[in-house]
C-alpha positions as CSV (number, residue, x, y, z in Angstrom):
1,X,0.0,0.0,0.0
2,X,1.6,3.3,-1.2
3,X,0.3,5.9,1.2
4,X,1.5,9.4,0.6
5,X,4.1,10.6,3.1
6,X,1.5,12.9,4.7
7,X,-1.1,10.1,5.1
8,X,1.6,7.7,6.4
9,X,2.5,10.1,9.1
10,X,-1.0,10.6,10.4
11,X,-2.6,8.5,13.1
12,X,-5.8,6.7,12.3
13,X,-8.3,8.5,14.4
14,X,-12.0,9.3,14.7
15,X,-12.7,12.7,16.2
16,X,-15.8,11.4,18.0
17,X,-16.5,7.9,19.3
18,X,-20.1,7.4,18.5
19,X,-22.7,6.1,20.9
20,X,-23.2,3.1,18.6
21,X,-19.6,2.1,19.2
22,X,-20.0,2.5,22.9
23,X,-23.2,0.5,22.9
24,X,-21.4,-2.3,21.1
25,X,-18.6,-2.2,23.6
26,X,-21.1,-2.2,26.5
27,X,-23.3,-4.9,25.0
28,X,-26.5,-2.9,25.6
29,X,-28.1,0.3,24.5
30,X,-28.0,3.6,26.3
31,X,-31.0,4.6,28.3
32,X,-30.6,8.3,27.4
33,X,-28.7,9.6,24.4
34,X,-27.5,13.0,25.6
35,X,-24.0,13.3,24.2
36,X,-24.0,14.2,20.5
37,X,-26.1,17.4,20.6
38,X,-28.7,15.9,18.3
39,X,-32.2,17.1,18.5
40,X,-34.1,14.4,20.3
41,X,-37.3,16.3,19.4
42,X,-36.8,15.0,15.8
43,X,-37.5,16.6,12.5
44,X,-40.5,18.6,11.4
45,X,-43.4,16.3,10.2
46,X,-43.4,18.3,7.0
47,X,-39.8,17.3,6.5
48,X,-40.6,13.7,7.2
49,X,-43.5,13.9,4.6
50,X,-41.2,15.4,2.1
51,X,-38.5,12.8,2.6
52,X,-41.1,10.0,2.4
53,X,-42.3,11.4,-1.0
54,X,-38.8,11.8,-2.2
55,X,-37.8,8.3,-1.2
56,X,-39.4,6.7,-4.3
57,X,-37.1,8.7,-6.4
58,X,-34.0,7.7,-4.6
59,X,-32.9,5.7,-7.6
60,X,-31.9,9.1,-9.1
61,X,-28.9,11.1,-8.1
62,X,-29.5,14.3,-6.3
63,X,-29.3,17.6,-8.2
64,X,-25.5,18.3,-8.1
65,X,-26.2,22.0,-8.2
66,X,-28.8,21.7,-5.4
67,X,-30.7,24.4,-7.1
68,X,-34.0,24.4,-5.2
69,X,-32.4,24.0,-1.7
70,X,-29.8,26.7,-2.5
71,X,-32.6,29.0,-3.6
72,X,-34.6,28.4,-0.5
73,X,-31.7,29.0,1.8
74,X,-30.8,32.2,-0.1
75,X,-34.3,33.5,0.2
76,X,-34.4,32.6,3.9
77,X,-31.4,34.7,4.6
78,X,-32.0,37.4,2.0
79,X,-28.8,36.6,0.0
80,X,-28.2,35.4,-3.6
81,X,-27.9,31.7,-4.4
82,X,-24.3,32.2,-5.4
83,X,-23.6,33.1,-1.8
84,X,-24.7,29.7,-0.6
85,X,-22.9,26.3,-0.7
86,X,-24.4,23.1,0.6
87,X,-22.3,20.2,1.9
88,X,-22.3,17.0,3.9
89,X,-22.9,18.7,7.2
90,X,-20.6,21.5,8.4
91,X,-18.0,18.8,8.8
92,X,-17.9,18.2,5.0
93,X,-17.8,21.9,4.3
94,X,-14.9,22.3,6.8
95,X,-13.0,19.7,4.9
96,X,-13.4,21.4,1.6
97,X,-12.6,24.8,3.0
98,X,-9.4,23.5,4.5
99,X,-8.5,21.8,1.3
100,X,-8.9,25.1,-0.5
101,X,-6.8,27.2,1.8
102,X,-4.4,24.8,3.6
103,X,-1.4,22.8,2.4
104,X,1.6,21.2,4.1
105,X,3.0,23.6,6.7
106,X,0.3,26.2,6.4
107,X,-0.4,27.9,9.7
108,X,-4.0,27.8,10.9
109,X,-5.4,29.3,14.0
110,X,-8.1,28.0,16.4
111,X,-8.9,27.7,20.1
112,X,-7.4,25.0,22.2
113,X,-10.4,22.7,23.0
114,X,-12.6,24.0,20.2
115,X,-14.5,21.7,17.7
116,X,-12.0,18.9,17.0
117,X,-13.2,18.0,13.5
118,X,-11.7,21.2,12.2
119,X,-8.3,20.2,13.6
120,X,-8.8,16.8,12.0
121,X,-9.1,18.3,8.6
122,X,-6.2,20.7,9.1
123,X,-4.0,17.8,10.1
124,X,-5.2,15.8,7.1
125,X,-4.0,18.4,4.7
126,X,-0.7,18.9,6.5
127,X,-1.5,22.3,8.1
128,X,0.1,23.5,11.3
129,X,-2.4,24.3,14.0
130,X,-1.8,27.3,16.3
131,X,-4.0,27.4,19.3
132,X,-5.0,30.1,21.8
133,X,-6.7,29.4,25.1
134,X,-10.3,30.1,26.0
135,X,-10.9,33.1,28.2
136,X,-13.7,32.9,30.8
137,X,-14.9,29.6,29.3
138,X,-15.5,31.3,25.9
139,X,-13.4,31.6,22.7
140,X,-11.3,34.7,22.7
141,X,-11.6,36.6,19.4
142,X,-8.9,39.2,20.3
143,X,-6.4,36.4,21.0
144,X,-7.3,34.6,17.8
145,X,-6.7,37.8,15.9
146,X,-3.3,38.4,17.5
147,X,-2.3,34.8,16.7
148,X,-3.6,35.0,13.1
149,X,-1.7,38.2,12.4
150,X,1.5,37.0,14.0
151,X,1.5,33.8,12.0
152,X,0.1,35.3,8.8
153,X,-2.4,32.5,8.8
154,X,-4.8,32.3,5.8
155,X,-7.5,30.6,8.0
156,X,-8.9,31.1,11.5
157,X,-11.7,29.2,13.1
158,X,-14.2,30.5,15.6
159,X,-17.5,28.9,16.7
160,X,-20.2,31.1,18.1
161,X,-22.1,29.9,20.0
162,X,-19.4,27.6,21.1
163,X,-19.0,23.9,21.3
164,X,-18.1,22.4,23.9
165,X,-18.9,25.1,26.4
166,X,-22.2,26.6,25.0
167,X,-20.9,30.1,25.5
168,X,-21.5,33.0,23.0
169,X,-19.7,36.2,22.0
170,X,-21.4,39.5,21.3
171,X,-21.7,40.3,17.6
172,X,-19.7,43.5,18.1
173,X,-16.6,41.6,19.0
174,X,-17.0,39.3,16.0
175,X,-17.5,42.3,13.7
176,X,-14.3,43.9,15.1
177,X,-12.4,40.7,14.5
178,X,-13.5,40.5,10.9
179,X,-12.7,44.2,10.3
180,X,-9.1,43.7,11.6
181,X,-8.3,40.6,9.7
182,X,-5.6,40.7,7.0
183,X,-7.0,41.1,3.5
184,X,-6.1,37.6,2.5
185,X,-7.3,35.7,5.7
186,X,-10.6,33.9,6.0
187,X,-12.5,33.6,9.2
188,X,-14.5,30.4,9.4
189,X,-17.4,31.4,11.6
190,X,-19.1,28.1,12.7
191,X,-22.7,29.0,13.7
192,X,-24.1,25.5,14.0
193,X,-26.1,26.6,17.1
194,X,-27.3,29.9,15.6
195,X,-31.0,28.9,15.9
196,X,-30.6,28.8,19.7
197,X,-28.5,32.0,20.0
198,X,-29.7,35.4,21.1
199,X,-29.9,38.0,18.3
200,X,-27.0,40.0,19.7
201,X,-24.7,37.0,19.2
202,X,-25.1,37.0,15.4
203,X,-23.4,39.7,13.2
204,X,-25.5,40.9,10.3
205,X,-24.9,38.9,7.1
206,X,-22.4,40.6,4.8
207,X,-21.8,38.7,1.6
208,X,-19.5,41.4,0.2
209,X,-16.5,40.6,2.5
210,X,-14.4,37.7,1.2
211,X,-12.7,37.4,4.6
212,X,-15.6,35.6,6.4
213,X,-17.6,32.4,5.7
214,X,-20.5,31.5,7.9
215,X,-21.4,27.8,8.5
216,X,-24.9,26.7,9.4
217,X,-26.5,23.2,9.7
218,X,-29.8,21.3,9.7
219,X,-28.3,18.8,12.2
220,X,-29.2,20.7,15.4
221,X,-32.5,22.6,15.7
222,X,-34.0,21.1,12.6
223,X,-33.4,17.5,13.8
224,X,-31.8,16.2,10.6
225,X,-28.4,15.1,11.9
226,X,-28.8,11.7,10.2
227,X,-29.1,13.4,6.7
228,X,-25.8,15.4,7.0
229,X,-26.9,18.7,5.5
230,X,-24.9,21.9,6.2
231,X,-24.4,25.1,4.3
232,X,-22.0,27.9,4.1
233,X,-22.8,31.6,3.5
234,X,-20.1,33.8,2.0
235,X,-18.7,35.9,-0.8
236,X,-19.6,34.6,-4.2
237,X,-15.9,34.1,-5.2
238,X,-15.2,32.0,-2.1
239,X,-18.4,30.0,-2.6
240,X,-17.6,29.4,-6.2
241,X,-14.2,28.0,-5.3
242,X,-15.9,25.0,-3.6
243,X,-16.8,23.7,-7.0
244,X,-13.1,23.0,-7.5
245,X,-13.0,20.4,-4.8
246,X,-16.5,19.4,-3.6
247,X,-18.3,16.1,-4.1
248,X,-20.9,17.2,-6.6
249,X,-23.2,14.2,-5.9
250,X,-22.6,14.3,-2.1
251,X,-26.1,15.5,-1.3
252,X,-28.9,13.0,-2.1
253,X,-32.4,13.7,-3.3
254,X,-34.0,12.7,0.0
255,X,-31.7,14.9,2.0
256,X,-32.3,17.9,-0.2
257,X,-36.1,17.5,0.0
258,X,-36.1,17.0,3.8
259,X,-33.9,20.1,4.4
260,X,-36.0,22.3,2.2
261,X,-39.2,21.3,3.9
262,X,-37.6,21.7,7.4
263,X,-36.4,25.2,6.5
264,X,-40.0,26.2,5.6
265,X,-41.5,24.9,8.9
266,X,-41.0,27.9,11.1
267,X,-43.5,26.8,13.7
268,X,-41.8,23.5,14.3
269,X,-38.4,25.3,14.7
270,X,-39.9,27.7,17.2
271,X,-41.3,24.8,19.2
272,X,-37.9,23.1,19.3
273,X,-36.2,26.2,20.4
274,X,-38.8,26.6,23.2
275,X,-38.4,23.0,24.3
276,X,-34.6,23.4,24.3
277,X,-34.9,26.5,26.5
278,X,-37.0,24.6,29.0
279,X,-34.7,21.7,28.9
280,X,-31.6,23.8,29.7
281,X,-33.5,25.2,32.7
282,X,-34.3,21.7,33.8
283,X,-30.6,20.6,33.5
284,X,-29.5,23.7,35.5
285,X,-32.0,22.7,38.2
286,X,-30.7,19.1,38.2
287,X,-27.1,20.3,38.6
288,X,-28.1,22.7,41.4
289,X,-29.8,19.9,43.3
290,X,-26.5,18.1,43.3
291,X,-24.4,21.1,44.4
292,X,-23.1,21.8,40.9
293,X,-23.1,24.9,38.6
294,X,-23.9,25.1,34.9
295,X,-22.4,27.5,32.4
296,X,-24.7,29.9,30.6
297,X,-25.6,28.3,27.3
298,X,-26.9,29.5,23.9
299,X,-27.0,26.0,22.4
300,X,-29.0,22.8,22.8
301,X,-26.7,21.5,25.5
302,X,-25.4,22.6,28.9
303,X,-21.9,22.3,30.3
304,X,-22.1,21.2,34.0
305,X,-19.1,22.2,36.1
306,X,-18.2,19.2,38.2
307,X,-16.3,21.4,40.6
308,X,-12.9,19.8,40.5
309,X,-10.4,18.9,37.8
310,X,-10.6,17.0,34.6
311,X,-9.6,13.7,36.2
312,X,-12.6,13.9,38.5
313,X,-15.0,14.9,35.7
314,X,-13.8,11.9,33.6
315,X,-14.7,9.6,36.4
316,X,-18.2,11.2,36.7
317,X,-18.6,10.8,32.9
318,X,-17.5,7.1,33.2
319,X,-20.0,6.5,36.0
320,X,-22.8,8.1,34.0
321,X,-22.0,5.9,31.0
322,X,-22.0,2.9,33.2
323,X,-25.5,3.8,34.2
324,X,-26.6,4.0,30.6
325,X,-26.3,7.8,30.1
326,X,-24.5,8.9,26.9
327,X,-22.8,12.2,27.6
328,X,-19.5,13.8,26.6
329,X,-17.0,16.3,27.9
330,X,-14.4,18.8,26.7
331,X,-10.9,17.4,26.1
332,X,-8.7,20.3,27.1
333,X,-8.0,21.7,30.6
334,X,-9.5,23.7,32.3
335,X,-12.6,23.1,30.2
336,X,-12.5,19.4,31.0
337,X,-13.7,20.1,34.5
338,X,-17.2,20.0,32.9
339,X,-19.4,17.4,31.4
340,X,-21.5,18.3,28.4
341,X,-25.2,17.2,28.5
342,X,-27.5,17.6,25.5
343,X,-31.1,18.7,26.2
344,X,-33.4,15.7,26.1
345,X,-37.1,15.0,26.4
346,X,-38.5,15.1,29.9
347,X,-38.2,11.3,30.2
348,X,-34.5,11.5,29.2
349,X,-33.8,14.2,31.8
350,X,-35.6,12.1,34.4
351,X,-33.1,9.3,33.8
352,X,-30.2,11.7,34.0
353,X,-31.6,13.2,37.2
354,X,-31.7,9.8,38.8
355,X,-28.2,8.8,37.6
356,X,-26.2,12.0,38.3
357,X,-26.2,11.7,42.2
358,X,-25.2,8.1,41.9
359,X,-22.4,8.9,39.5
360,X,-21.1,11.8,41.7
361,X,-21.2,9.5,44.8
362,X,-19.3,6.8,43.0
363,X,-16.7,9.3,41.7
364,X,-16.1,10.7,45.1
């Protein structure tokens, strides 16, 4: 097998160990699936109906131009279709963006502990990651800017709202970061949780600035994680560049139909956002009942501060998993003092509420 020198030097890795793999290892299913930030409330019934109707045509490839879905997304955001690119989730779009801008030795800036799939793509194309620490449990745009300028990096990554902490940054700070970027640097602004964010967290859309690309997804609030549909909003020149490297048949007919119907069902989305808000409040109450604090969240999950260090939090997580609760945690100190719990249905949260005091007692 003649691997390239770059591939030969990379470890075989999976950024996330899925709950299915853990269930196979455990030999039994989880009682509550609260670790992947999926929407347990599911997709819109209108999306399900559209996918059901489209399923009979699954023998056809999906439209490689994704014309109807791009037009619908463009109309939704008040931009032109040539400002929209659709891909296999934000993860797929990140891979293509990195491929466009990063080669062996290229410096790329991100936050230590931020979304690991971005780092995975940078490593896969031979880039050199430069990380800055979080500040007050949130990403630090000023530190990211300083590192980007110092390294003359062509790409910098920032998630707002943030995964894994759930924190958010005011739009004014994001706008200032963009304004100060070098003319040939691109900010990848991952807004996977934008549907849950307060309005003041999201800068106005500006498709005239080639220095920023915004990433959105149907995997979170729209409940379509299993379809893998994400999209990017950006300057038409940057969006057009994706046609040089993307998988043109990567988005199937059923996925395109489901996403378009989900986008149109505003009432369902509003109901999910309301349910998530109530679920975050319930998780905060459960944590408080056990003497723990939660971090303010603008996402569909809550970071619960276990009150000690990462070693202790890892034991808490292990004990929750042993009790059939799938949760995750940040990987980098001091963020790893927390566990990250996705908002679930009331029954899911009842299971978590019963297991958490047992897990804490076992960990102690």
